[in-house]
C-alpha positions in Angstrom: 24.3 -23.0 -8.9 22.8 -20.4 -6.6 21.1 -17.0 -7.1 22.1 -14.4 -4.5 18.8 -12.4 -4.6 20.6 -9.1 -4.3 22.6 -9.9 -7.4 19.5 -10.7 -9.6 20.0 -9.1 -13.0 16.9 -7.3 -14.2 17.7 -6.8 -17.8 15.9 -4.0 -19.7 13.7 -6.4 -21.6 12.6 -8.2 -18.4 12.0 -4.9 -16.7 9.6 -3.9 -19.5 7.9 -7.3 -19.4 7.4 -6.9 -15.6 6.1 -3.3 -15.9 3.6 -4.4 -18.5 2.6 -7.4 -16.4 2.2 -5.3 -13.3 0.2 -2.7 -15.1 -2.2 -5.0 -16.9 -5.5 -5.8 -15.2 -6.0 -9.6 -14.7 -2.2 -10.2 -14.3 -1.2 -11.3 -10.9 1.3 -13.4 -8.8 -0.1 -15.9 -6.4 1.6 -18.2 -3.9 0.4 -21.7 -3.2 -3.0 -21.2 -4.9 -2.6 -24.0 -7.4 0.4 -26.0 -6.1 -0.8 -29.3 -7.6 -1.2 -27.7 -11.0 2.3 -26.2 -10.8 4.0 -29.5 -9.9 2.0 -31.3 -12.6 3.0 -28.7 -15.2 6.6 -28.9 -14.1 6.5 -32.7 -14.3 5.0 -32.8 -17.8 6.4 -29.8 -19.6 8.7 -30.8 -22.4 12.3 -29.7 -22.0 15.1 -29.4 -24.6 17.6 -32.2 -24.2 15.4 -34.3 -21.9 13.1 -37.1 -22.7 11.6 -37.6 -19.3 11.2 -36.2 -15.8 12.6 -36.8 -12.4 9.3 -35.5 -10.9 7.7 -39.0 -10.9 4.4 -39.7 -9.1 6.1 -40.8 -5.9 8.1 -37.5 -5.9 4.9 -35.5 -6.6 3.2 -37.2 -3.7 6.1 -36.5 -1.4 6.0 -32.8 -2.4 2.2 -32.7 -1.8 2.8 -34.0 1.7 5.5 -31.5 2.3 3.4 -28.7 0.8 0.6 -29.6 3.3 3.1 -29.3 6.1 3.9 -25.8 4.9 7.4 -26.4 3.6 7.0 -26.5 -0.2 5.6 -23.5 -2.0 4.7 -22.5 -5.5 5.0 -19.0 -7.1 2.5 -18.7 -9.9 2.0 -16.3 -12.8 -1.7 -15.8 -13.6 -3.2 -13.9 -16.6 -7.0 -13.5 -16.7 -7.6 -16.3 -14.3 -5.3 -18.7 -16.2 -2.1 -20.2 -14.7 0.5 -19.5 -17.4 3.8 -20.2 -15.5 5.4 -20.8 -12.2 7.9 -22.5 -10.1 8.0 -24.5 -6.8 10.6 -25.1 -4.2 11.4 -25.9 -0.6 11.5 -23.2 2.0 13.6 -24.0 5.1 14.4 -21.3 7.6 15.6 -18.4 5.5 16.6 -20.5 2.5 14.8 -21.4 -0.6 15.6 -24.4 -2.7 14.2 -24.1 -6.2 13.0 -27.4 -7.6 11.4 -26.8 -11.0 9.7 -24.2 -13.2 7.4 -24.1 -16.2 6.0 -21.7 -18.7 3.0 -21.8 -21.0 3.5 -18.2 -22.2 6.6 -16.3 -23.1 8.4 -15.1 -20.0 5.8 -16.4 -17.5 8.4 -18.4 -15.6 10.8 -15.4 -15.5 7.9 -13.3 -14.0 7.4 -16.0 -11.3 11.2 -16.0 -10.6 11.3 -12.2 -10.4 8.4 -12.4 -7.9 10.3 -15.0 -5.9 13.3 -12.7 -5.8 11.1 -9.8 -4.5 9.6 -12.1 -1.9 13.0 -13.4 -0.8 14.3 -9.8 -0.5 11.3 -8.8 1.6 11.7 -11.9 3.9 15.5 -11.7 4.3 16.1 -14.8 2.3 19.5 -14.1 0.7 20.0 -17.1 -1.5 18.0 -19.3 -3.8 19.5 -22.7 -4.5 18.9 -23.2 -8.3 20.5 -26.6 -8.4 20.8 -26.6 -12.2 23.7 -24.8 -13.9 22.1 -23.2 -16.9 23.1 -20.2 -19.1 19.6 -18.8 -18.6 20.0 -18.7 -14.8 23.5 -17.4 -15.1 22.2 -14.5 -17.3 19.9 -13.6 -14.4 22.7 -13.5 -11.8 23.0 -17.1 -10.6 26.5 -18.5 -10.2 28.5 -21.4 -8.8 29.8 -21.1 -5.3 32.4 -23.2 -3.5 30.8 -26.1 -1.5 32.3 -24.8 1.7 30.7 -21.4 1.2 27.3 -23.0 0.4 27.5 -25.2 3.5 28.4 -22.2 5.7 25.4 -20.3 4.3 23.1 -23.3 5.0 24.3 -23.5 8.6 23.4 -19.9 9.1 20.0 -19.9 7.4 18.3 -23.3 7.4 17.7 -23.3 11.2 16.8 -19.6 11.3 13.3 -18.4 12.1 11.1 -19.6 9.2 9.0 -17.3 7.0 5.6 -17.1 8.6 3.5 -15.9 5.7 4.0 -17.2 2.2 1.9 -14.6 0.5 2.7 -12.2 -2.3 1.6 -8.6 -2.2 2.1 -6.4 -5.3 4.0 -3.8 -3.2 6.9 -6.4 -3.2 7.6 -5.4 -6.8 9.4 -2.3 -5.3 12.2 -4.7 -4.2 13.2 -4.6 -7.9 12.5 -0.9 -8.3 9.2 -1.5 -10.0 6.1 0.5 -9.3 2.8 -1.3 -8.9 -0.1 0.5 -10.4 -2.2 2.5 -8.0 
């Protein structure tokens, strides 16, 4: 399942949540500021229908090494200095492969995903590989694509000039038609 970032569905309720988040002092999006906390939270968050995790210590260590090399990144939702949600994934060229997400507060992972979409739009990353086929992701615009189409997209983007700066600026919210507070 992939999410074409230009097809991201910003439902009215999520738009309201994002506007409230953007307009509230102490609410912010950070990139890579607490990578190890994000991967730990993803690994140990309980999930419906699952009784374990694939993010075992050896996998975590591999992601830490890749993160240090500048290839794996976390998008984090912060409220009053507390990490409340986020996601991480692999950035290669102009492609992002989402690996996992977590939420400690309602909609915190959706806020991080919306920020990722804004970032991707601003950096000419057209597709996020979501990997998991879920109704939740489908409701936000993710869909299945034929393997041949996916491979063609990879060939055109993975070897492209990589993103140089993995930072989030609140002006990126305009990518979704949202207005940051002055």
